[in-house]
C-alpha positions, 0 to 999 in steps of 0.5 A: 512382806516381800520375803514372805510372799517369795517363800510361799509357792503355788501348790499347783506349780509344785505338783506340775514340777514333780510330775515332770521330774517323774516323767524324766526319770521314766526314760523315753516314751514308748513312741520314741523307743519304737522309733529308735528300734526301727532305725537300727539297721542290724535289726532288720528281719532279713538280716536276722534270718540270714544269720539263723538259716545259713549253712553250718559249713560254708556259713552262707545261705543255701542256694537250693536244697537244705539238709539237717542233722537229727539235732536240726543243724542246717547244711546246704546240699553241696556242703552236705555231699562234700562231708559225705564224700570226705568221710568216704575217702577217709573211711570214717562216719560223717558227722555234723560240724556243729554237734558231731552227731553222725549224718548220712543220706538216711539219717539227714532230712530235707527242711522244706520250710527253710528252703521256702523261707530262704527263697523269699529272702531279698538279695541284691542283683550283682549287676544293678544292685536292685533287690529281688527275692532269691527265687527270682534273682537268677531270672533277673540277672540272666534275662531282664537286668539292663546292666547285665553283660551281653553281646551284639546280635551280629556276633555270628558274623564276627562282632566281638562287642560286649557291654551292658544290655541297655547299651546294646541297641545303640551299638547295634545301630552303629555296628559296621559288621552288617555292612561287610561283604560276604568275603569279609565274614566267610572266615568267621562263618567257617570257624562257626561251622567247624565248631558245630561239626566238632560238637555233633561229631560224637553224636554221629559216631554213637549213631554209627556204632549202633549199626554194628552187629555185636553190641552189649550193654551192662548195668554196673555198680562200682562199689568202694574198696580199700587197698591193703597198703600202708595207706588205705587208698579208696578205689571202686570196682565192679563185679565181673560181667560177660561181653563178647565171650570174655570176662571184664571188670571196671575199676575207678580211682579218685584224683588219679589214685593220689594218696590224699584226695581229701586235701582238695575240694575238686575231685576227678574220677578216672576209670579203667576197663580191664579184660580179665580173660585172655583173648585168642586174638586182638579185640578192638572195642569201643564203648559209651557210658550212660547214666544207670537206672539208679544213677544220679550224675549226668554224663557228657557224650563220650566214646572210648576205644581200645584194642585189647591184647595179652596183658594190655590194659588201657590207661585210666581215663576221666569219667565224662561227668557233665558237671564236675561237682557231681563227683562228690555226689557219686562219692557220697553214695554207697555205690556208683551206678552206670550203664556201659554200652560196648561195641565189638569193632573187629572187621 
């Protein structure tokens, strides 16, 4: 009787055990799977978007403008202009690094949706590691971050302290420079005055040149050409233009006319003002470069001068670009537009 009772089982318990076995075979519940998915750090939306929206050349998120080829591959503005400049230097057509389709300023287009999306992605502050949207990160790092590097407000009288912004108030309370006598700080003030004079001297010189009697200005186009040597070097040259009764041209060279300018990412444009006609007497000329009506590059204030004689050409000089990165922007264009203002300074 005992054996019979042990062999007989309750139907309800058998059904419950079967159901539990089936649930175990089905795997984790939807709630558990969702929790496990959320805990994966690699699955965050900003991480996935960062890999999708990165530049095809530098593999980094674009800082500002975003260009795309006809197949939709993305390139940041610096890499896009660098590709066009490299193609100009090699006398080739620029191509997308992903699909090799031809790209140019007319075929490529801005992708405004990607630009706005990237500007909203979070990024860490390089000082305090707090996270901000990319469009407000620069303002935080330069203006409001408590850990940004700053100086003492008494730096104008010689204090050289540098440190985190949150430590500046305590330093300024204990700073000894406000208690110094005038004789102690007169040397520092003199150095600051000389530096300010150096910065404004070029502007004063330009205003003085504007008082000269003979002034001409010409809007020039520097167009690309190739030398007829074995290595076809790229150079730029304008058409002849008249000034002060003579004919002139401007030539420009890349990296002092080196044979392989594509081997370096940093490029420098040098120019040469050449007198094509023979002068009857010495011509003392000064000139100023300015951005032309269709120019894209900002120029730093600069005054050039040379006394032209028979078969006497001035040495090539660096084009005074305000931002050296603008060299690639100029090289990516079909022509370089500038305005040349010349002053005849013969007495």
